[in-house]
C-alpha positions as CSV (number, residue, x, y, z in Angstrom):
1,M,27.9,-46.2,-34.9
2,Y,25.3,-49.0,-35.6
3,P,22.0,-47.9,-34.0
4,E,20.2,-51.2,-34.8
5,S,22.7,-53.3,-32.8
6,G,23.7,-50.6,-30.3
7,T,27.4,-50.9,-31.5
8,T,29.3,-47.9,-30.3
9,K,32.5,-46.2,-31.5
10,G,34.3,-47.8,-28.6
11,D,33.1,-51.2,-29.9
12,V,34.4,-50.4,-33.3
13,V,37.9,-49.3,-32.1
14,S,38.0,-52.3,-29.8
15,H,37.3,-54.6,-32.8
16,F,40.1,-53.1,-34.8
17,S,42.5,-53.4,-31.8
18,A,41.6,-57.1,-31.4
19,V,42.1,-58.0,-35.0
20,G,44.9,-55.4,-35.5
21,E,47.7,-57.9,-36.2
22,R,45.6,-60.0,-38.6
23,L,44.4,-56.9,-40.4
24,L,47.9,-55.3,-40.5
25,F,49.2,-58.4,-42.3
26,H,47.0,-57.4,-45.2
27,L,47.1,-53.6,-44.9
28,N,50.8,-53.1,-44.2
29,D,52.5,-50.7,-46.6
30,R,49.4,-50.4,-48.9
31,P,48.0,-47.2,-50.1
32,L,44.6,-47.1,-48.4
33,T,41.1,-45.8,-49.2
34,L,39.1,-45.2,-46.0
35,E,35.3,-45.5,-45.7
36,R,34.4,-43.2,-42.8
37,F,31.1,-42.5,-41.1
38,P,31.5,-39.6,-38.6
39,K,27.8,-39.8,-37.6
40,G,27.5,-43.5,-37.7
41,I,26.4,-45.8,-40.5
42,T,22.9,-44.2,-40.7
43,G,24.5,-40.8,-41.3
44,K,26.3,-39.6,-44.5
45,G,29.6,-41.4,-44.9
46,F,32.4,-40.8,-47.4
47,M,35.3,-42.4,-49.2
48,Q,38.7,-40.8,-48.4
49,K,41.6,-41.4,-50.7
50,N,43.8,-38.5,-49.6
51,A,45.4,-38.5,-46.1
52,A,44.2,-35.6,-44.1
53,K,46.8,-33.0,-43.2
54,Y,46.1,-33.6,-39.5
55,F,46.9,-37.3,-39.6
56,P,49.9,-37.9,-37.4
57,D,53.3,-38.8,-38.6
58,F,52.9,-42.5,-37.8
59,I,50.4,-42.6,-40.7
60,D,52.7,-42.7,-43.7
61,R,51.8,-41.1,-47.1
62,F,52.2,-42.5,-50.6
63,V,51.7,-40.3,-53.7
64,V,50.1,-41.8,-56.8
65,E,50.1,-39.8,-60.0
66,R,46.8,-39.9,-61.9
67,A,45.6,-38.4,-65.2
68,D,43.8,-35.6,-63.3
69,G,46.5,-34.9,-60.6
70,I,47.9,-36.8,-57.6
71,T,46.5,-38.7,-54.7
72,T,48.3,-38.9,-51.4
73,H,47.1,-42.1,-49.8
74,P,47.4,-42.9,-46.1
75,V,49.6,-45.9,-45.3
76,V,49.8,-47.9,-42.1
77,T,52.7,-49.9,-40.9
78,A,51.7,-50.6,-37.3
79,V,48.5,-51.5,-35.4
80,T,48.6,-48.0,-33.8
81,G,47.8,-46.6,-37.3
82,I,44.8,-48.9,-37.7
83,E,43.5,-47.9,-34.2
84,Y,44.0,-44.2,-35.0
85,L,42.0,-44.4,-38.2
86,A,39.3,-46.5,-36.5
87,N,39.1,-43.7,-34.0
88,Q,38.5,-41.3,-37.0
89,N,35.3,-43.3,-37.7
90,T,36.8,-45.5,-40.4
91,I,34.5,-48.5,-40.7
92,T,36.0,-50.2,-43.8
93,F,39.6,-50.3,-45.0
94,H,39.9,-50.6,-48.8
95,M,43.2,-51.7,-50.2
96,P,44.9,-52.4,-53.6
97,T,46.6,-55.7,-54.5
98,T,49.9,-54.0,-54.4
99,T,52.0,-52.3,-51.8
100,A,53.6,-48.8,-51.8
101,T,57.1,-50.4,-51.9
102,D,56.2,-52.4,-55.0
103,Y,53.2,-50.7,-56.6
104,D,53.6,-52.4,-60.0
105,H,53.5,-56.0,-58.9
106,P,50.5,-57.6,-57.1
107,D,50.7,-60.3,-54.4
108,R,47.1,-61.6,-55.0
109,V,44.3,-61.8,-57.6
110,I,40.7,-61.4,-56.7
111,I,37.5,-62.6,-58.4
112,D,34.7,-60.7,-56.7
113,L,31.4,-62.6,-57.0
114,D,28.7,-59.9,-57.1
115,P,25.2,-61.4,-56.9
116,P,21.9,-59.9,-57.7
117,P,19.7,-58.8,-54.8
118,T,18.4,-62.3,-54.0
119,P,21.1,-64.8,-55.0
120,G,20.0,-67.7,-52.8
121,G,22.4,-70.7,-52.8
122,A,23.7,-69.7,-56.3
123,I,26.5,-67.7,-54.7
124,H,28.0,-70.8,-53.2
125,E,27.8,-72.6,-56.5
126,A,29.5,-69.7,-58.1
127,A,32.3,-69.8,-55.6
128,W,32.9,-73.5,-56.2
129,A,33.0,-72.9,-60.0
130,T,35.6,-70.2,-59.5
131,K,37.7,-72.4,-57.3
132,A,37.5,-75.2,-59.9
133,L,38.8,-73.0,-62.7
134,L,41.6,-71.5,-60.6
135,D,42.6,-75.0,-59.6
136,E,42.9,-75.9,-63.3
137,L,45.0,-72.8,-63.8
138,G,47.3,-73.9,-61.0
139,L,46.3,-71.3,-58.4
140,T,45.3,-72.2,-54.9
141,S,42.5,-70.0,-53.6
142,I,40.7,-69.0,-50.4
143,P,37.2,-67.5,-50.2
144,V,36.6,-64.3,-48.3
145,A,33.1,-63.7,-46.9
146,T,32.9,-60.0,-47.6
147,G,30.4,-59.1,-44.9
148,S,28.1,-58.0,-47.7
149,K,26.4,-59.9,-50.6
150,G,29.2,-62.0,-52.1
151,F,32.5,-63.7,-51.8
152,H,36.0,-62.7,-52.9
153,V,37.8,-65.7,-54.2
154,T,41.4,-64.8,-53.7
155,A,44.6,-66.5,-54.9
156,A,48.1,-65.7,-53.7
157,V,50.6,-64.9,-56.4
158,S,54.3,-64.2,-56.5
159,R,55.3,-60.7,-57.4
160,R,56.7,-61.5,-60.8
161,V,53.9,-60.1,-63.0
162,K,52.7,-56.5,-63.4
163,V,49.2,-55.2,-62.6
164,A,48.3,-55.1,-66.3
165,E,48.9,-58.9,-66.5
166,A,46.9,-59.6,-63.4
167,D,44.1,-57.5,-64.9
168,E,44.2,-59.5,-68.1
169,F,44.2,-62.7,-66.1
170,G,41.2,-61.6,-64.0
171,Q,39.2,-60.7,-67.2
172,L,40.1,-64.0,-68.9
173,T,39.0,-65.9,-65.8
174,A,35.7,-64.0,-65.6
175,A,35.1,-64.6,-69.4
176,L,35.9,-68.3,-69.1
177,L,33.6,-68.7,-66.1
178,A,30.8,-66.9,-67.9
179,A,31.3,-69.2,-70.9
180,R,31.3,-72.3,-68.8
181,H,28.3,-71.3,-66.7
182,P,26.2,-69.0,-68.8
183,D,23.0,-69.4,-66.7
184,L,24.8,-68.7,-63.5
185,L,27.6,-66.3,-64.2
186,T,28.3,-63.2,-66.3
187,A,31.2,-60.9,-67.1
188,Q,28.8,-58.1,-68.1
189,F,29.7,-54.9,-66.3
190,R,26.3,-53.2,-66.9
191,K,23.7,-54.5,-64.4
192,A,21.0,-54.2,-67.1
193,N,22.8,-56.9,-69.1
194,R,23.3,-59.4,-66.2
195,D,19.8,-60.9,-66.4
196,G,19.8,-62.0,-62.7
197,R,23.2,-63.7,-63.0
198,I,26.2,-63.3,-60.7
199,F,28.8,-60.9,-61.9
200,C,32.4,-62.2,-62.0
201,D,34.0,-58.9,-61.2
202,W,37.6,-59.0,-62.2
203,L,38.0,-55.2,-61.8
204,R,39.6,-55.5,-58.4
205,N,42.8,-56.4,-60.1
206,R,43.1,-53.2,-62.2
207,W,45.6,-50.4,-61.5
208,G,44.3,-48.2,-58.8
209,A,41.4,-50.5,-57.9
210,T,40.8,-51.6,-54.3
211,S,38.8,-54.2,-52.4
212,V,37.6,-54.5,-48.9
213,A,40.4,-55.6,-46.6
214,P,39.8,-58.8,-44.6
215,W,38.7,-58.2,-41.0
216,S,37.2,-54.8,-41.9
217,L,33.7,-53.9,-40.7
218,R,31.0,-53.1,-43.3
219,P,28.5,-50.3,-43.1
220,R,25.4,-52.5,-43.1
221,S,22.5,-52.5,-40.6
222,K,24.5,-54.9,-38.4
223,P,28.3,-54.7,-37.8
224,T,29.2,-57.5,-40.3
225,V,32.9,-58.3,-40.9
226,A,34.8,-59.4,-44.0
227,V,36.4,-62.8,-43.0
228,P,38.6,-65.3,-44.9
229,I,37.3,-68.8,-44.5
230,T,38.3,-72.3,-45.8
231,W,36.6,-74.2,-48.6
232,D,35.5,-76.8,-46.0
233,Q,33.4,-74.0,-44.4
234,I,31.9,-72.3,-47.4
235,D,28.7,-74.3,-47.8
236,E,27.7,-73.4,-44.3
237,V,28.7,-69.7,-44.4
238,A,26.7,-66.8,-45.7
239,P,28.7,-63.9,-47.1
240,N,27.4,-61.6,-44.3
241,Q,27.4,-64.2,-41.6
242,F,30.2,-62.9,-39.4
243,E,29.6,-60.0,-37.0
244,L,31.3,-58.6,-33.9
245,G,31.3,-61.3,-31.3
246,N,31.3,-64.4,-33.6
247,L,34.6,-64.0,-35.4
248,P,37.1,-66.9,-36.0
249,D,40.6,-66.7,-34.6
250,V,42.5,-67.9,-37.7
251,D,43.1,-66.4,-41.1
252,P,43.5,-69.0,-43.8
253,L,44.3,-66.4,-46.4
254,R,47.3,-65.3,-44.4
255,Q,48.5,-68.9,-44.5
256,L,47.9,-69.1,-48.2
257,L,49.9,-65.8,-49.0
258,V,53.0,-67.3,-47.4
259,T,53.2,-69.8,-50.4
260,P,52.2,-67.9,-53.5
261,N,51.7,-69.4,-56.9
262,D,53.2,-68.4,-60.3
263,L,50.7,-66.1,-62.1
264,S,52.8,-66.1,-65.3
265,A,52.1,-69.8,-65.9
266,A,48.4,-69.4,-65.0
267,L,48.1,-66.5,-67.4
268,G,49.6,-68.5,-70.2
269,L,47.3,-71.3,-69.6
270,A,44.3,-69.0,-69.4
271,R,45.1,-67.5,-72.7
272,Q,45.3,-71.0,-74.2
273,M,41.9,-71.9,-72.7
274,A,40.3,-68.8,-74.0
275,V,41.5,-69.5,-77.6
276,A,40.3,-73.1,-77.3
277,A,36.9,-72.0,-76.0
278,G,36.5,-69.1,-78.6
279,V,36.5,-66.6,-75.7
280,Q,37.6,-63.1,-76.6
281,I,38.1,-60.1,-74.3
282,E,38.0,-56.5,-75.4
283,P,39.6,-53.4,-74.0
284,F,37.4,-52.2,-71.1
285,D,36.3,-48.7,-70.3
286,R,34.0,-48.6,-67.2
287,F,32.5,-45.3,-68.4
288,R,31.4,-46.8,-71.8
289,S,31.0,-50.5,-71.1
């Protein structure tokens, strides 16, 4: 599966078995998008939103109506489902912030810090800036080293607001961060307009959007893993530091999700901050912006 490191399909399945319970905590009952590599990560991979007809009955299905039709996502509710999908050459599990049982109300908000090709230490500075703003807004957060270039700063929220409000909160947060740190951060979607700054990607909170699930592998040259860490660790951790064989045993994000914060209050405060700072957000269309 990973020719450079000699990582085999058996190693991949063993990994997902070993982290199965931790991963299931995040994946359970969520409509999934699978990133599969039948010929290994150097071959052609693909993103799979619709459950294959041959998937067994212990892989549940969840139908989502879209403007151009329907999508029948696979859903796992047990570690056996994760192991089966890993055996189908799934490298990365992508998940929304909502579950199939409650598809309108998220349990987390995510600010995806997406750096330019050579971010240096700026990515850690960006993470601390994001934490500081979320702290002001009353949201406790945890960074997730994505196994790629950046961090996902993630806050646990109670299921009292709808996806549209979480989307607004994410966009307000990104705009406020860009206004506070204009040389470091940007909320510009188009790469040509970022001028080497780190993109505060709020789009993970939109309806139908997904993000990499913690404890997933990434299709990079080495078998890197997305891992939740603590703020005490972050200055010593690169986003792509964790690989098979050097994974921690604890999940601080799981602990955080047990005691979620009130996003309604945070959203109200973010709106006030935006008015005071003269920050405005506009309706977003990713195909035109």
